[in-house]
C-alpha positions as CSV (number, residue, x, y, z in Angstrom):
1,M,-2.2,6.6,-11.1
2,I,-2.0,4.3,-7.9
3,T,-1.7,5.6,-4.5
4,I,-1.3,3.8,-1.1
5,S,-1.9,4.2,2.6
6,G,-0.2,2.1,5.3
7,G,2.7,1.3,2.8
8,V,5.3,2.3,0.4
9,I,5.3,1.3,-3.3
10,S,8.8,-0.1,-4.3
11,K,7.8,-1.1,-7.8
12,Q,4.8,-0.8,-10.2
13,I,4.1,-2.3,-13.6
14,D,0.8,-1.1,-14.9
15,T,-1.7,-2.3,-12.3
16,S,0.6,-4.7,-10.9
17,V,2.2,-3.1,-7.6
18,T,4.8,-4.5,-5.2
19,Y,4.7,-2.7,-1.8
20,K,6.2,-2.9,1.9
21,F,4.2,-2.2,4.9
22,K,4.9,1.1,6.6
23,C,3.7,2.0,10.0
24,E,1.7,5.4,10.1
25,K,2.4,5.8,13.8
26,C,6.1,5.0,14.2
27,G,7.3,5.1,10.7
28,I,9.2,1.6,10.5
29,V,9.1,0.0,7.0
30,D,8.7,-3.9,6.8
31,D,11.6,-5.6,5.1
32,K,9.0,-8.0,3.3
33,E,7.6,-7.1,0.0
34,S,4.0,-8.1,-1.2
35,S,2.7,-8.0,-4.8
36,V,-1.1,-7.2,-5.9
37,N,-2.8,-6.4,-9.0
38,V,-5.0,-3.2,-8.3
39,T,-8.4,-2.6,-10.2
40,L,-10.1,0.6,-10.2
41,G,-11.3,2.1,-6.9
42,V,-10.0,1.2,-3.6
43,T,-8.3,-2.2,-2.9
44,E,-8.1,-3.1,0.9
45,I,-5.0,-5.3,1.0
46,A,-4.4,-6.4,4.5
47,T,-4.8,-5.4,8.2
48,K,-1.2,-5.4,9.7
49,K,0.2,-5.1,13.2
50,C,3.4,-3.1,13.5
51,S,6.1,-5.2,15.0
52,N,7.8,-2.2,16.5
53,C,4.8,-0.5,18.2
54,G,1.8,-2.7,17.9
55,N,-0.3,-0.3,15.8
56,I,-2.9,-2.0,13.9
57,Q,-3.7,-0.6,10.3
58,I,-5.2,-1.3,7.1
59,V,-3.1,-1.3,3.8
60,K,-5.1,0.3,1.1
61,L,-4.1,0.9,-2.5
62,K,-6.3,3.3,-4.9
63,H,-6.2,3.0,-8.6
64,A,-7.7,6.2,-10.2
65,E,-7.8,7.2,-13.8
66,L,-5.9,10.5,-14.4
67,Q,-8.3,13.4,-15.6
68,T,-7.5,15.1,-18.5
69,Q,-8.7,18.7,-19.2
C-alpha cells in the first residue's frame, strides 16, 4: 500500500507512482504530474512552494506492506 502527503496519487502500477502536488494549506492541485518508484519506508520526493499561497511543504510517499492476521 502506498500513501502520500503533500500530493495526490493519479496512477499507480506496483511501486511506480504518478502524482500531483497538492497544497495542504489552500488545497490547490498542480496540473504537472511527476513519477517515482517507491521503496519500502518513507521516500521524500521534493520540497515544493505553492504557486497560489506560497506555502512550502515536503511531498512524501510511504510504501508499507499490508499486515495479514
